C-alpha positions, 0 to 999 in steps of 0.5 A, a space after each residue: 481568545 476564542 479564536 486562538 482556542 478554535 484555531 488550536 483545536 482545529 490544528 490539533 484535530 488536523 495533526 491527529 488526523 494526519 497521524 492516524 492516516 500515517 499509521 493506517 498506511 504504514 500498517 497496511 503497507 506492512 501487512 501487504 509486504 508480509 503477504 507478498 513476501 510469503 508468496 511462493 509459486 511452487 504451491 499454486 493454490 496457496 499462491 492464488 489464495 494469498 494473491 486474493 488476500 492481497 487484492 482484497 486488502 488492497 481494494 479495501 484500503 484504496 479509498 483511504 490511500 487515495 486521500 494522501 497517495 497519488 493515483 498514479 502510485 495506486 493504479 500502478 500497484 493495482 496493475 502489478 498485482 493483476 500481472 502477478 495474479 496472471 503469472 501465478 495462474 499460468 505458472 510462469 516462474 520467472 515472470 512471477 518472481 519479476 512481478 513479485 519484486 515489482 509489487 514489493 517496490 510498488 508497495 514501498 513506493 506507496 509508503 515512501 510518500 508518507 515517511 517523515 523526511 526532508 524531501 517529503 516536507 519540502 
Protein backbone atom coordinates (compact mmCIF):
# COMPACT_ATOMS: atom_id res chain seq x y z
CA UNK A 1 0.00 0.00 0.00
CA UNK A 2 2.94 2.34 0.73
CA UNK A 3 4.31 1.76 -2.74
CA UNK A 4 1.00 2.68 -4.35
CA UNK A 5 0.81 5.90 -2.33
CA UNK A 6 4.39 6.88 -3.20
CA UNK A 7 3.85 6.07 -6.89
CA UNK A 8 0.62 8.06 -7.02
CA UNK A 9 2.29 11.02 -5.29
CA UNK A 10 5.25 11.01 -7.69
CA UNK A 11 2.86 10.74 -10.65
CA UNK A 12 0.78 13.64 -9.34
CA UNK A 13 3.89 15.80 -8.82
CA UNK A 14 5.06 14.97 -12.33
CA UNK A 15 1.66 15.97 -13.78
CA UNK A 16 1.75 19.25 -11.84
CA UNK A 17 5.28 19.98 -13.11
CA UNK A 18 4.21 19.28 -16.70
CA UNK A 19 1.18 21.53 -16.37
CA UNK A 20 3.24 24.39 -14.87
CA UNK A 21 5.81 24.04 -17.66
CA UNK A 22 3.01 24.11 -20.25
CA UNK A 23 1.48 27.24 -18.72
CA UNK A 24 4.85 29.01 -18.44
CA UNK A 25 5.76 28.32 -22.06
CA UNK A 26 2.37 29.35 -23.40
CA UNK A 27 2.29 32.55 -21.31
CA UNK A 28 5.79 33.50 -22.42
CA UNK A 29 4.98 32.73 -26.07
CA UNK A 30 1.89 34.92 -25.82
CA UNK A 31 3.95 37.81 -24.41
CA UNK A 32 6.63 37.40 -27.09
CA UNK A 33 3.98 37.29 -29.83
CA UNK A 34 2.29 40.45 -28.53
CA UNK A 35 5.62 42.29 -28.36
CA UNK A 36 6.61 41.13 -31.84
CA UNK A 37 3.26 42.17 -33.31
CA UNK A 38 3.74 45.64 -31.82
CA UNK A 39 7.04 46.15 -33.68
CA UNK A 40 6.97 49.05 -36.12
CA UNK A 41 10.08 50.10 -38.02
CA UNK A 42 8.76 53.61 -38.70
CA UNK A 43 9.65 54.59 -35.12
CA UNK A 44 13.25 53.35 -34.93
CA UNK A 45 13.83 54.15 -31.25
CA UNK A 46 10.64 52.42 -30.12
CA UNK A 47 11.43 49.49 -32.41
CA UNK A 48 14.88 49.03 -30.86
CA UNK A 49 13.43 49.26 -27.33
CA UNK A 50 10.79 46.65 -28.11
CA UNK A 51 13.38 44.31 -29.63
CA UNK A 52 15.47 44.76 -26.49
CA UNK A 53 12.43 43.79 -24.37
CA UNK A 54 11.85 40.73 -26.55
CA UNK A 55 15.52 39.75 -26.30
CA UNK A 56 15.58 40.15 -22.52
CA UNK A 57 12.36 38.14 -22.13
CA UNK A 58 13.68 35.43 -24.43
CA UNK A 59 17.08 35.18 -22.71
CA UNK A 60 15.39 35.00 -19.32
CA UNK A 61 13.14 32.18 -20.53
CA UNK A 62 15.57 29.96 -22.45
CA UNK A 63 16.70 27.97 -19.40
CA UNK A 64 13.19 26.78 -18.67
CA UNK A 65 12.32 26.38 -22.35
CA UNK A 66 15.35 24.14 -22.85
CA UNK A 67 13.79 21.57 -20.51
CA UNK A 68 11.15 20.65 -23.07
CA UNK A 69 11.90 22.47 -26.35
CA UNK A 70 14.62 21.31 -28.72
CA UNK A 71 17.81 23.32 -28.86
CA UNK A 72 17.37 23.69 -32.61
CA UNK A 73 14.12 25.62 -32.08
CA UNK A 74 15.68 27.74 -29.32
CA UNK A 75 18.77 28.58 -31.39
CA UNK A 76 16.73 29.38 -34.49
CA UNK A 77 14.54 31.84 -32.59
CA UNK A 78 17.65 33.54 -31.20
CA UNK A 79 19.21 33.82 -34.66
CA UNK A 80 16.05 35.34 -36.16
CA UNK A 81 15.87 37.80 -33.27
CA UNK A 82 19.46 38.92 -33.94
CA UNK A 83 18.69 39.43 -37.65
CA UNK A 84 15.52 41.36 -36.83
CA UNK A 85 17.47 43.63 -34.50
CA UNK A 86 20.06 44.29 -37.20
CA UNK A 87 17.48 45.22 -39.84
CA UNK A 88 15.72 47.50 -37.38
CA UNK A 89 18.99 49.35 -36.71
CA UNK A 90 19.86 49.78 -40.39
CA UNK A 91 16.29 50.66 -41.34
CA UNK A 92 15.81 48.03 -44.05
CA UNK A 93 12.01 47.79 -44.03
CA UNK A 94 11.52 44.82 -46.36
CA UNK A 95 14.05 42.61 -44.56
CA UNK A 96 12.70 43.80 -41.22
CA UNK A 97 9.17 42.70 -42.15
CA UNK A 98 10.49 39.38 -43.44
CA UNK A 99 12.35 38.65 -40.20
CA UNK A 100 9.42 39.85 -38.12
CA UNK A 101 7.27 37.17 -39.78
CA UNK A 102 10.05 34.60 -39.35
CA UNK A 103 10.24 35.51 -35.64
CA UNK A 104 6.49 35.06 -35.25
CA UNK A 105 6.79 31.67 -36.94
CA UNK A 106 9.73 30.69 -34.72
CA UNK A 107 7.78 31.70 -31.61
CA UNK A 108 4.85 29.61 -32.82
CA UNK A 109 7.24 26.73 -33.51
CA UNK A 110 8.42 26.79 -29.91
CA UNK A 111 4.88 26.54 -28.58
CA UNK A 112 3.77 24.03 -31.22
CA UNK A 113 5.71 21.30 -29.46
CA UNK A 114 3.94 22.04 -26.18
CA UNK A 115 0.38 21.85 -27.49
CA UNK A 116 -1.75 18.88 -26.58
CA UNK A 117 -2.33 17.05 -29.86
CA UNK A 118 -2.32 13.51 -31.18
CA UNK A 119 0.87 14.18 -33.16
CA UNK A 120 2.76 15.42 -30.08
CA UNK A 121 1.55 12.50 -27.97
CA UNK A 122 2.62 9.88 -30.49
